[in-house]
N, C-alpha and C positions, 0 to 999 in steps of 0.2 A: 504494500500500500504506500501511497505517497505520504509525505509528512503532513500535508494539509488534511488528508482524509483521517489520519490518526488523531490529529487535533480535534477534528469535528466529532469523532467517536468519543473522545475523552470528555469533551464539553457538553455535547448534546445527544450522544447516542448511547447504545447499550453494549457492554462488553462482559461476557460471561465465560467462565472456565469450568467445565463440567457442571453447568447449571448454577454456579455461584458467581456473584459479582466479582469482577477482577479488575486490576489496574493494567494500564497499557504497558507497564514495565515488568509485569509478572512473567516469569519463565513458563514456557509450555513444553511438555514432553511428548514424545511419540505415543500415540494411542489416546491422548486426551482430546476432548472436544472443545474447540474455541468457537464461540458464537458472537458475531458482531452485527449490529443493526444500526443503520443511520438512514433516516427518511430525507432524501434529497427533494427539494422543491422545484427542480428545474422543469419538470413536467414534459408534456409533448412538445415537439418542435413546431415552429410556425409553418403553416402551409403556404407555399409560394408556387404559383402555377409555372414559373420559370425554372424551378428547382425540383425535379421529380424525386420523391422519397420512395424507394423500392421496398424498404422494410424498416420497421421501427418497433422497438419494445421499450421497457422502462430503463434500459441500460445503454443502448446505442441505436444507431440508424445507419442504413446504407443509402447513400445519396448519389444522384447523377449530376455532377457539377457541370454547369455550362462553360463553354470556352469564354475567355475574357474576364473571368471573375477570380480574384485572389482568394485563397483559402482562409488566411488569417487577417484580422484587421491590423493595419499598420499605417505608416505615414502616407497620406493621400488616399487611404482606403479605410477610414475609421467606420464608415457607415454603410459601405457597399461590399463587404467581404461575404464569403459564404457563411461564416459563423455568425455574423451579425444579422444576416437575413434569416437564419434559422432559429435564433433564440436571443433573448436578452440576458441569459445566464451564461456563465463560462462553459465552453465546449472543448473537447479534446480530440482533434483529428488523429486517427491511428496511423495514417500515412499522409503524405502531402502531394499535391498536384500543382504544377506551375500554373500561372495565371492563364496562359493560352491553352493549356492542355485540358481537354474535356474528359468526362467519364466518372467512373465509380470510385467512391471514397467512403471509408467507415468513419463515422463521427461518434465518439463516446461521450456520454453525458456526465461522466465524473472521472476523476483520476484513477480510481481503483479499476474501473472497467477498461480504461485506456491501458494501464499497466498489464492487466490480465490478458487482454487480447494481443497486445504486443509480444508478450512472453510465451503464450501458450496456444494461440489460434492457428499456427502454421499456415499463414496467409499466402495464397498463390495468386499473384497479380499477372494479368496478361494485357498487352496493349496491341493496338493496330495503328499502323502509320503508313503514310505514303512517302516513298524515298525516290530519289533520282537514280536512273540507270537500271540495268539488268544485272542481278547478282550472279556471280559465277557458280555458287552452290545454292541449292534450294533450301537448305537448312544447315545449321551449325551452331557453334558456341564461340562467343567472343570473350576471351579471358585475358584482359589487358588492364593493368592498374590505371587509375585516373587520379590526377592531381590538379590543383589550382594552377592556372597559368601564371607565371611570375609577372608581377606588376598589375594583375587584373583581379577585380573583386568577384566577377561573375564567371568568366570563361574558364573552362576546364580542358585538359588535354590528356590523351593517352600517353603514358610514359613507361619506360623500361629501365630507368636509372635507379630504382629502389625508393623513390620519393613518393610514389603514389599509393593509394589504398586499393586493395584487392577488389576487382569489379568483374562480375560474370553476367553475361547476357546471352540467352538462348534465342535464336531467331528461326523463323520459317517463312519462306516466300509463298504467299497465297496466290498471287497472280501478277503477271507482267503485262503492261499496256504499251505496246510498241509505238502506237501513234503519238503518245506523249513521252515515251521513254521514262515511265515511272513504274514502280512496283508497290504492291500492297503487301506489307510484311507484318507478321505477328511476332511479338517479343514477349518473352517471359523472363522476369528479373529474378536472379538468385541473390543479388545484393541490391542495395538501394542508394547509390551515390547520386549526388546532384547532377542533373542533366545526363544521366548514364546512357540512356537510349540514344540521345542525340549525339553524344561524343563518340560512342562506339560505332554508330552508323557512319559518321564522318570518317572515322579511322578505317572502315571497310571500303571507303570510296563512294558511299551512298548517303549523302546528307538528306535530311528530311525536307520535304516540300514546305515552303513557308517559314523555315527556321531563320529567324533574324539574328541568331548568335553564331550558328554553325553552317548555315546554308551558303550557296554560291553567291548570293547577293548581299551577304552580311559584310560588315566592316571588318570584323575580326578574322573571318575565314573566307575571303573572296575566292572565286574560281570562275574560269571561263569554259569549264568542261561541259556545262549543260546550258546551251544557248536558249532553250525554251523556258528556263527557270524564272525569268523576270515576269513572264505572262502568268505562269502557274502560281507563283508566289502571290501575285496580286489577286488572283482568282479565289484562293482559299483565305487569304487575309490573316492567317495566323499559322503557327506550326501545326502541321497535319498529324497530330498525335492524339489518340483516344484510348483511355483506360476502359476496355470493353468487358473484362471478365474478372470476377472475384470468386474465390473458393476458400473456405476456411472451416475449421472445427470450432464450434462455440463452446469454450470452456465454462461458460456460465450456465449452459443448458446440457450438461452431460455429453459434451463433445459432439452434439448433433452437427451434421455437415450442412453448411449453407452455401448455395451457389447463386450467383447473379450475373446477368449479362445486359449490356446496353448496346443498342444498334449503332452502327456507324453514322455520325451526324451528316446531314445533307451537305454541309460545306466541304466535307472531305469526300463523301460518296459521289458528289456531283462531278468531281474531277475524273472519276473512273467511268462515268457514263452509266453507273448502276445506282440503284436506290436501296438503302438499308443494308 
């Protein structure tokens, strides 16, 4: 449990050891029963027609975040973040999505749920993205460390000099569209580094369509390899990345398996000539 949750239990909740009132500093041995109860008043999330909620219970929700919306409130986004749209009470995202990335995200309603899901839910996340060019292999694993680019706050690079953090991305090419020279690719993350899919795709020679940091029309990673990119980048208007699948075991409900999918948004699907 988080320190905040323990303080709330101590001041306002119930803590019992083997049916007897206990202090939060009391030791617990194997085989004993520890019972904690705290009634949170966060309640149900706000219903917003622009933010689909696929699942919700008293502890967490699975939400389909639209593109262009930041997850956390911050400078310039105090009133229009995903969290502030959903509740006036503090919320705890179990994962993060960049502002331009759309798709599924788990939102915990308290710190205990956040910690429990993060540690024990075995979350499997899958993404779909449009990338430039035709991949040499239809599937594979990118296992290259990622580090912050020297002198940059945001930009990351693949590195082999021992300075990066282990980063593993599994990919599978779903379809290639020769008329536009773009590929629809599925990614499964084994690690969760900042910009991991975007950096690994660039490393493989296939930057994401619409990527303002790593794409061929970006300031930091410009390239003339894909002459059609300026038109396609403008057409999608954001990085063409969508978190479309979530699967996890719910440790709060006897490890019941929960699975969710979100269809490819029209701004991405429209470039392929397909819907959904």
